[in-house]
C-alpha positions in Angstrom: 238.4 63.2 130.3 240.7 60.2 132.3 242.0 62.9 134.9 237.9 64.2 135.5 237.1 60.3 135.7 239.1 59.9 138.5 239.2 63.2 140.5 235.5 61.8 140.5 235.8 58.3 141.2 238.3 59.7 144.6 236.0 62.3 146.0 233.2 59.9 146.1 235.6 57.4 147.9 236.5 59.9 150.4 232.9 60.9 150.8 232.3 57.2 151.6 235.2 56.9 153.7 233.9 59.8 156.0 230.6 58.4 156.4 231.9 55.6 157.5 234.3 56.8 159.6 231.1 58.9 161.3 228.3 57.3 161.8 229.8 53.5 162.2 233.5 53.5 163.4 234.2 55.5 166.8 235.5 59.0 166.0 239.2 58.5 165.5 241.8 61.2 164.4 244.2 59.0 163.0 244.8 59.5 159.1 246.1 57.3 156.6 247.3 57.6 153.1 246.2 53.7 152.1 242.3 54.9 151.3 243.4 57.5 149.1 246.2 55.1 147.0 243.1 53.0 146.8 240.5 55.5 145.2 243.5 56.6 143.0 244.2 53.3 141.7 240.6 52.9 141.4 240.0 55.8 139.5 242.8 55.1 137.2 241.2 51.2 136.4 237.7 52.5 136.0 238.1 55.8 133.9 239.0 53.8 130.7 236.0 51.2 131.2 233.7 54.1 131.6 234.8 55.9 128.6 234.7 52.9 126.5 231.2 51.5 127.7 229.5 54.3 128.2 230.9 58.0 127.2 232.4 56.9 123.6 229.3 55.1 122.5 227.5 58.1 123.4 229.8 60.6 121.7 229.4 58.0 118.3 225.8 58.0 118.2 225.9 62.1 118.6 228.1 62.4 116.0 226.5 60.0 113.7 223.1 61.8 114.0 225.1 65.1 113.1 226.7 63.3 110.0 223.5 61.9 108.8 221.7 65.3 109.8 224.1 67.2 107.8 224.0 65.0 104.5 220.1 64.5 104.4 218.3 67.3 102.1 215.2 67.6 105.0 215.4 69.8 108.4 215.0 67.9 111.1 214.3 70.1 114.5 213.5 70.0 118.1 212.2 72.1 120.5 210.5 72.4 123.8 206.4 71.5 124.4 205.5 75.4 124.3 207.5 76.3 121.0 209.3 78.8 123.0 212.9 77.5 122.3 214.6 75.5 119.7 216.5 72.6 121.1 218.0 71.5 117.7 218.1 72.2 113.8 219.8 70.9 111.1 222.0 72.0 108.6 219.8 71.4 106.0 217.6 74.7 107.4 220.0 77.1 106.2 220.0 75.7 102.5 215.7 75.8 102.8 215.3 78.7 104.5 218.0 81.1 103.5 218.4 81.7 107.0 221.2 80.9 109.6 220.8 77.9 112.3 221.9 80.7 114.7 219.8 83.0 113.7 216.7 80.7 114.6 218.5 79.9 117.8 218.4 83.4 119.1 214.7 84.0 117.2 212.5 80.6 116.9 209.8 83.4 116.4 211.8 83.6 112.9 210.4 80.3 111.8 206.9 81.2 111.8 207.4 84.6 110.3 209.0 83.1 106.8 205.4 81.1 106.4 203.3 83.4 103.8 200.5 85.3 105.2 198.1 82.9 103.1 199.1 79.8 105.0 200.6 81.0 108.5 197.2 81.3 110.4 196.7 77.6 109.6 199.9 76.3 110.2 200.2 78.5 113.6 196.9 76.7 114.6 197.9 73.1 113.8 201.5 73.8 115.6 199.4 74.9 118.7 198.2 71.2 118.7 201.5 69.4 117.8 201.9 67.9 121.4 198.8 66.2 121.0 200.0 64.4 117.8 199.2 64.3 114.1 200.6 67.2 112.9 201.0 67.0 109.3 201.1 70.5 107.1 201.5 71.6 103.8 202.7 75.2 103.6 204.7 78.2 101.4 207.7 80.0 102.7 209.6 82.9 101.6 213.2 83.3 101.5 215.0 86.4 102.4 216.1 86.4 98.8 212.6 86.6 97.6 212.3 83.0 96.3 209.7 81.1 97.6 209.5 77.3 98.5 206.7 74.9 99.4 207.4 72.5 102.6 206.2 69.7 103.9 206.0 69.5 107.7 205.6 66.7 109.9 205.8 66.2 113.9 205.4 64.3 117.0 205.7 64.7 120.7 208.4 62.7 122.8 207.2 61.5 126.4 208.8 60.6 129.2 208.2 57.3 131.2 205.0 58.8 132.9 203.3 60.4 129.6 204.6 63.8 130.0 205.7 66.0 126.8 209.0 66.5 127.1 209.7 67.7 123.4 208.6 68.1 120.0 210.5 66.4 117.3 210.0 67.1 113.5 211.1 66.9 110.0 210.5 69.4 107.2 211.0 68.8 103.2 211.6 70.9 100.5 208.5 69.8 98.3 209.0 72.7 95.6 209.5 70.5 92.7 207.0 68.0 93.0 204.1 70.6 93.8 205.4 72.8 90.7 205.1 69.4 88.6 201.5 68.9 90.3 200.2 72.2 89.3 201.6 72.0 86.2 200.0 68.7 85.7 196.5 69.8 87.1 196.9 72.6 84.4 197.5 70.4 81.9 194.7 68.6 82.7 192.4 71.2 82.7 193.8 72.0 79.5 193.2 68.7 78.4 189.5 68.7 79.8 189.0 72.2 77.7 190.0 70.6 74.7 188.0 67.4 75.0 185.1 69.6 75.6 185.8 71.3 72.3 186.1 68.4 70.8 183.0 66.5 71.9 181.0 69.6 71.2 182.5 69.7 67.4 181.9 66.2 67.5 178.2 66.7 68.6 178.0 69.2 65.2 179.1 67.0 63.2 176.5 64.2 64.0 173.8 66.8 63.9 175.5 68.3 60.6 175.2 65.5 59.2 171.7 64.2 60.3 170.7 67.3 59.1 172.1 67.0 55.5 171.2 63.3 55.3 167.4 64.6 55.9 167.9 67.7 53.0 169.9 64.9 50.6 167.2 62.1 50.8 164.7 64.0 50.8 164.9 65.2 47.3 166.7 62.0 46.1 163.3 60.1 47.5 161.4 62.3 45.2 164.1 61.4 42.1 164.0 57.9 42.9 160.1 57.4 43.3 159.1 59.2 40.3 161.8 57.2 38.0 160.5 53.9 39.5 157.0 54.8 39.2 157.7 55.7 35.0 160.1 52.4 35.1 157.2 50.4 36.4 153.9 52.0 34.7 152.3 49.6 32.3 149.4 52.0 31.5 152.0 54.1 29.4 155.2 51.7 29.1 158.0 53.8 28.2 160.1 54.4 24.3 163.2 52.7 24.4 165.2 55.7 24.3 162.9 57.1 27.6 163.5 53.3 29.1 167.2 54.0 29.1 167.3 57.6 30.5 165.1 56.3 33.2 167.0 53.1 34.0 170.5 56.4 34.3 168.2 57.9 36.7 168.2 55.4 38.5 171.4 54.1 38.8 172.7 57.5 39.4 170.0 57.8 42.3 171.3 54.2 43.9 174.8 55.3 43.6 174.6 58.4 45.2 172.5 57.1 47.7 174.7 54.6 48.6 177.7 56.9 48.7 175.3 59.0 51.2 174.9 56.2 53.5 179.1 54.9 53.1 179.9 58.6 54.6 176.6 58.1 57.2 178.0 54.8 58.4 181.3 55.7 58.8 180.1 59.0 61.0 178.4 56.0 63.4 181.0 53.9 63.6 184.2 57.1 64.5 182.0 57.9 67.0 181.8 54.5 67.9 177.8 54.2 68.3 178.1 51.7 65.6 176.0 48.6 66.9 178.1 45.4 67.1 175.8 42.0 66.9 178.6 39.0 67.5 177.4 35.6 65.9 179.2 32.6 65.5 180.3 33.3 61.4 181.5 31.1 58.8 184.3 33.1 57.1 184.7 30.8 54.0 180.6 30.9 53.5 180.5 34.9 53.6 183.8 35.2 51.7 182.1 33.1 49.0 178.7 34.7 48.9 180.8 38.3 48.8 182.7 37.0 45.4 179.6 35.7 43.7 178.2 39.3 44.5 180.8 41.0 43.0 181.8 38.8 40.1 179.6 40.8 37.7 181.2 44.0 38.6 185.0 42.4 38.1 183.9 41.4 34.6 182.9 44.7 33.5 186.6 45.2 33.2 187.9 41.5 32.4 189.2 40.8 36.1 189.4 37.6 37.2 188.7 36.4 41.2 190.3 33.8 42.5 188.9 32.8 45.7 191.5 30.3 47.8 189.3 30.3 51.0 188.0 26.8 52.3 184.3 26.7 52.5 185.3 25.5 55.8 188.0 27.1 57.0 186.7 29.0 59.9 184.3 30.0 62.2 184.5 33.3 63.6 183.3 35.0 66.6 182.2 38.3 65.0 179.6 40.5 63.6 178.2 38.9 60.3 177.3 41.6 58.4 180.3 44.1 59.8 182.6 41.0 58.4 180.8 40.6 55.2 180.9 44.6 54.5 184.9 44.4 55.6 185.1 42.1 53.0 182.9 43.5 50.3 185.2 46.7 50.4 188.7 44.7 50.1 187.3 43.2 47.5 185.5 46.3 45.7 188.6 48.0 46.2 190.8 45.8 44.6 188.4 45.8 41.4 188.7 49.7 41.6 192.4 49.6 41.6 193.6 46.9 39.0 194.3 47.2 36.1 192.1 45.6 33.2 192.4 41.6 32.7 193.9 41.5 36.7 193.9 39.0 39.3 192.5 39.4 42.6 193.4 36.3 44.7 191.9 36.1 48.1 193.5 33.3 50.8 192.3 32.4 54.4 194.8 31.1 57.1 194.3 30.1 60.8 197.1 32.1 62.8 199.1 30.4 65.9 197.4 33.0 68.4 193.7 32.2 67.5 193.0 34.6 64.6 191.7 34.2 61.1 193.5 35.7 58.1 192.1 36.8 55.2 194.2 38.8 52.5 192.9 40.0 49.4 195.9 40.8 46.8 195.4 42.3 43.4 197.6 43.0 40.5 196.9 46.8 39.8 198.9 50.3 40.1 200.3 49.7 43.8 200.7 52.7 46.1 203.4 55.2 46.3 205.7 55.0 48.9 204.8 58.9 49.9 201.2 57.5 50.2 201.6 54.3 52.1 201.2 56.2 55.9 197.7 57.5 54.5 196.4 54.4 53.3 193.7 53.8 55.9 193.0 57.4 56.4 189.7 58.9 55.7 188.4 60.4 52.3 191.9 59.0 50.8 192.0 58.3 47.1 195.4 57.5 45.7 194.9 58.8 41.8 198.6 56.6 40.8 197.4 56.5 37.4 195.5 59.9 35.8 194.5 57.2 32.9 192.3 55.4 35.3 189.3 57.1 37.3 188.5 55.8 40.6 185.2 56.4 42.0 184.2 56.2 45.7 184.0 58.2 48.6 187.6 57.1 49.7 185.8 55.6 53.2 185.7 52.7 52.8 189.5 51.0 53.9 188.9 53.6 56.9 185.8 52.2 57.7 187.0 48.2 57.5 190.2 49.8 60.1 187.5 51.2 62.5 185.3 47.7 62.8 188.1 45.5 62.9 189.9 47.3 66.0 185.9 47.6 67.4 186.2 43.8 66.6 189.3 43.0 68.8 191.2 42.1 65.2 193.9 43.9 63.2 194.7 45.1 59.7 197.4 46.1 57.3 199.2 46.1 54.1 201.9 45.5 51.6 202.1 47.4 47.9 204.6 47.6 45.2 204.1 50.4 42.5 203.1 48.8 39.5 203.0 45.6 40.9 199.8 45.4 43.0 198.6 45.5 46.8 198.0 42.7 49.1 195.3 43.8 51.9 194.3 41.7 54.9 192.7 41.8 58.1 192.6 39.6 61.4 189.6 38.8 63.2 189.5 36.4 66.1 188.0 32.8 66.2 185.3 31.5 68.4 188.0 29.5 70.4 190.0 32.8 70.7 189.2 33.8 74.8 191.7 36.1 74.6 189.9 39.1 73.1 187.6 41.0 74.3 185.0 42.8 72.0 182.4 45.4 73.1 179.1 45.0 72.6 176.1 46.7 73.9 175.7 44.8 76.7 178.6 46.4 78.1 177.1 49.7 77.6 176.2 51.9 80.9 173.9 54.1 79.3 176.1 57.2 79.5 177.6 57.8 76.2 181.0 59.9 77.7 181.3 56.7 80.0 180.6 54.3 77.5 183.4 55.9 75.1 185.7 55.9 78.1 185.3 51.9 78.1 185.7 51.4 74.5 189.0 53.4 74.6 190.4 51.4 77.2 189.0 47.9 76.0 190.4 48.8 72.4 193.3 49.9 73.7 194.3 46.9 75.6 193.3 44.6 72.7 196.3 46.4 70.8 198.4 45.7 73.3 197.8 42.4 73.4 198.1 42.2 69.3 200.9 39.6 68.9 201.9 42.2 65.7 202.9 45.2 68.0 206.3 45.8 68.7 207.9 46.6 72.4 207.9 50.1 71.0 204.2 50.4 70.5 203.4 48.6 73.7 205.4 50.6 75.7 203.4 54.0 74.2 200.3 52.1 74.8 200.6 51.1 78.1 201.8 54.6 79.1 198.6 56.2 77.7 196.5 53.3 79.4 197.8 54.2 82.7 196.9 58.0 82.4 193.6 57.4 80.4 192.7 55.4 82.8 193.5 57.7 86.1 191.7 60.4 84.3 188.3 58.1 83.5 188.3 57.3 87.2 188.5 60.7 88.1 185.9 62.0 86.1 183.9 59.0 87.0 184.1 59.9 90.6 183.3 63.5 90.2 179.6 62.4 88.6 179.8 60.6 91.1 180.0 63.2 93.8 177.9 65.9 92.0 175.0 63.7 92.1 175.5 62.5 95.5 175.7 59.5 94.9 175.4 57.1 98.2 177.9 54.1 97.3 180.4 56.5 96.6 183.4 55.2 98.7 182.4 51.7 97.8 183.0 52.6 94.2 186.1 54.4 95.5 187.8 51.1 96.8 186.7 49.5 93.4 188.5 52.0 91.4 191.7 52.0 94.3 192.1 47.9 93.6 192.1 48.9 89.8 194.6 51.2 90.1 196.7 49.3 92.0 196.6 46.5 90.3 197.2 48.3 86.8 199.7 50.2 88.4 201.9 46.7 89.4 201.7 45.4 85.7 203.0 48.8 84.4 205.7 48.9 86.8 206.3 45.1 85.9 206.7 46.1 82.4 209.0 49.1 82.7 211.1 46.7 85.0 211.2 43.6 83.0 210.0 44.0 79.1 210.3 40.2 78.8 207.1 40.2 81.1 204.0 38.4 79.2 202.2 42.0 78.9 199.5 40.6 76.4 198.2 37.8 79.0 198.6 40.1 82.1 196.4 42.5 80.4 194.1 40.7 79.2 193.6 39.0 82.8 193.4 42.9 84.3 190.7 43.1 82.1 188.4 40.0 82.1 189.0 39.8 86.5 189.1 43.6 87.1 187.8 46.0 84.7 184.7 44.1 82.8 183.3 42.8 86.5 184.0 46.4 87.3 181.6 48.1 84.5 179.0 45.5 84.6 178.2 45.4 87.9 179.5 48.8 89.9 179.2 50.8 86.8 176.1 49.9 85.6 174.7 50.6 89.2 175.5 53.9 89.4 174.8 54.6 86.6 171.7 53.9 87.2 171.4 55.9 90.0 172.3 58.8 87.9 169.9 58.6 85.5 167.1 58.2 88.0 168.4 61.4 89.1 168.7 63.3 86.4 165.8 64.4 84.7 167.8 65.6 81.3 168.8 61.9 80.5 165.3 60.4 79.1 164.1 57.2 80.5 163.5 55.8 77.4 167.4 55.4 76.6 167.4 53.0 80.1 164.5 51.3 77.9 165.8 50.8 74.4 169.1 51.0 75.2 170.8 48.6 72.9 167.6 48.3 70.2 169.1 49.9 66.8 168.5 49.1 63.2 169.7 45.8 62.4 168.4 44.6 66.1 164.6 45.1 64.9 165.3 43.4 61.1 166.4 39.8 63.2 163.6 40.3 65.4 161.5 41.3 62.4 163.3 38.0 60.8 162.6 35.8 64.0 158.7 37.1 63.6 158.9 36.1 59.9 160.0 32.8 60.4 157.8 31.6 62.9 155.2 32.4 60.2 153.7 35.6 61.7 154.2 37.6 58.4 153.7 34.7 55.9 150.3 33.8 55.9 149.0 36.7 53.1 145.2 36.0 54.7 146.6 37.4 57.9 149.2 40.2 56.8 147.7 41.3 53.6 145.6 44.5 54.1 142.2 44.3 53.5 140.3 46.0 51.4 140.1 49.8 51.7 142.2 49.8 54.7 142.8 53.3 55.8 146.3 55.2 55.3 147.1 59.2 55.9 150.7 60.1 54.5 151.9 63.6 56.3 155.2 65.5 54.5 155.8 68.9 54.6 157.3 68.5 50.9 155.0 68.7 48.1 156.6 67.1 45.5 157.4 63.9 48.3 153.5 63.4 48.5 153.0 64.3 44.7 155.4 61.0 44.0 153.5 59.2 46.5 150.0 59.6 45.1 151.6 58.7 41.4 153.7 55.6 42.6 150.8 54.3 44.5 147.9 55.2 43.0 147.7 51.7 41.5 147.0 50.7 45.0 143.6 52.2 45.2 141.7 48.7 45.3 143.5 48.0 48.2 143.8 51.5 50.3 142.1 54.1 51.0 144.7 57.0 51.0 144.7 60.6 52.0 147.8 62.8 51.7 148.6 65.9 54.3 151.4 68.3 54.8 151.2 69.4 58.5 150.1 67.2 61.4 147.4 69.3 62.9 145.6 68.7 59.5 146.4 65.0 59.6 144.8 65.4 63.4 141.9 66.5 61.9 141.2 64.0 59.3 141.9 61.6 62.2 138.8 63.2 63.8 136.4 62.4 61.2 137.1 58.7 60.6 139.4 56.2 61.5 142.9 55.3 59.9 144.6 51.8 60.2 148.2 53.6 59.0 150.1 56.7 59.4 152.8 57.3 57.5 154.9 60.4 58.5 158.4 62.4 58.5 160.0 63.5 60.9 161.5 67.1 60.1 158.4 69.3 59.8 158.1 73.0 60.9 154.7 73.3 62.5 154.6 70.4 63.9 157.2 67.9 64.8 157.0 64.2 63.3 157.6 63.6 67.3 154.8 65.3 68.2 152.5 64.3 66.0 153.3 60.6 66.4 153.3 60.7 70.0 149.9 62.3 69.9 148.2 59.3 67.5 149.8 57.2 70.0 148.3 58.5 72.7 144.4 59.2 71.3 144.5 56.5 68.1 146.6 53.5 70.0 145.3 51.2 67.4 146.4 53.4 64.5 150.3 51.5 63.1 152.8 53.9 62.9 155.3 54.6 60.1 158.4 57.0 59.9 159.5 57.7 56.5 162.3 60.2 57.4 165.6 61.4 55.5 166.8 61.8 59.1 170.2 59.9 59.7 170.3 59.2 63.2 167.9 56.3 63.6 168.7 55.7 67.2 168.0 58.9 68.0 164.7 59.0 65.7 163.5 55.9 67.8 164.3 58.1 70.8 162.2 60.1 69.9 159.7 58.1 68.6 159.0 55.8 71.5 156.7 52.9 69.9 156.3 53.8 66.3 156.3 50.2 64.9 158.9 50.2 61.5 161.2 53.5 60.4 162.1 53.7 56.5 165.0 55.4 55.8 164.3 58.0 52.2 164.6 57.4 49.7 162.6 54.0 49.5 161.2 51.9 46.7 157.5 51.6 46.2 157.8 47.9 47.2 159.7 48.1 50.4 156.8 51.1 51.5 153.8 49.2 50.4 155.5 45.9 52.3 156.6 47.9 55.2 152.7 49.0 55.7 151.6 45.6 55.2 154.0 44.9 58.1 153.2 47.7 60.3 149.5 45.7 60.3 150.6 42.8 61.5 152.8 44.2 64.0 149.9 46.7 65.6 150.1 44.8 68.5 153.5 43.9 69.0 156.5 46.3 70.9 157.6 48.9 68.4 160.6 47.8 66.5 162.4 49.4 63.7 162.9 48.2 60.2 165.7 49.7 57.6 
């Protein structure tokens, strides 16, 4: 190397001297050796400098580049702008393509020939535009050994100082593993989607079955209770002592059966997240005291003492008062059922450090065997620990409590020792607790599937936020939340795209923000288990998730409902109305003295009423139970809707009381015609159909709803109320 540099410098020096002698100095034939020696000396001195400062750095960079490209798994390549010659290909090409680098240098076309037929045309077209930039392609190649690989190939043009493309540089990576994982995930998502559709269909079928069975059960039960009540209260033909005892047994058994039916159907509504929640400030001590007073007679039958240790001013809760009362009754009733004769029930309440009211109900009963502990909150479980003790009920009470408490952002649990007793507890948030999120109807977007998704997300965040969960449970829930959240957002976007929602891109930006924020939370949890995940997730829900549901989701679901003819406009209009909301409205009317004045609410003499029901025994029962009211009411009884409309043409009716499920003309159709042609006629639904929300949607503006069976007193009271409400908005009463 040094010799080459020396000779180059000598040649340059001789050339310069020659030029000077020829063009500047007079021509001389004398020749001196000194210039040559100067050149030699200069070459010897300069050559190391040139090597160390010019040649050696270049050689080092070239060597380093070759080492890097040799070790990195991606394929680096360079070609001329016309793609006719490969200037460089890294050794990874041989590993991924299964061909030698030499073969590619000799035949550049083999690069394209390796691409599978289904992708080749697209990739070749994109390669023709590499000089313009933006080449980014995904394709599959076929190796000589028959294996296939997925390749992610990117390239960009290299230009000289004049802007001319001098070569194309690129990098290709083998992403077969990632692609197969992605395809497997898509297959799993498809399988999950199919399973979800089947589960949804099964759930819908179950709801329809329950609704139908409710009608089939309630209708004959209505006749049984109706006739029994009629016999019990007849003054013209009083019952003999033995007969009265028999009728009392019929009524007691019938009411018990009705309660069982209601309990099972209530569970079905709660399971489907269709139970309406009404939040209020609740005095825990007062409700517990009321429940104890109500259940003390039941406990006394078995000589069981109830010791209420909950202070009358113990805590103010942010919960649903009716549902809280239902939970307390279930716990105490359970303690009575499984207690010993002469046992003790202790009820205690306390305030936790994390803002919850802790209520516990302890019995001195038979306890629960270890093998049954995991099944305590499962549906339809009744543990016969003692074969000599008969336990009544359906086994859904504890399941109802668990589902309701979770819906109300609380916790449940129990401890039990065999032959010593059990303690069941629940925790519900205080009014001052701002760290929980309780799903109520104001968060509903009106689309059942999306509302179910939102409820599940909120419930899961509340679960993670609980102070009682372990790190392992949090980790499992975090992973579930991350996967389910992504699935839910994808489903939302698919719906919006299908309906051509105009603000789709804006909504997608909101989804990206939600996803990015949640991903950051998940990553922090994975890297540092000490992070305050509960507070972080609560903040995420309040600052990002809930505003998104209330603003963005409400907006696009209204657009969808407006576009989809299959979704009735009634769904939007009545969205949050249900049985208990109507009761509260009715209660407000009563407190305002709209119903208390008998001169205004009691029907005048000879109010015309028509009853419509396809079950003849129901009509017979109504005739018998109401026959003493003939001085106040003119009553007609028909079995078909057409017959009812025919009578309404002959004389005006003040009230129509109709069943819903009738063969020839349904109650929906009948009441719709009555509303259209006889708007002043008050409408009362008397139905055994379980789904009262659906009944209301079908009936629309019918005034009052009664579930079969109902007492004669309730029926009369409801008809009287229907008169006073005939000019107000339709309500549902239970």
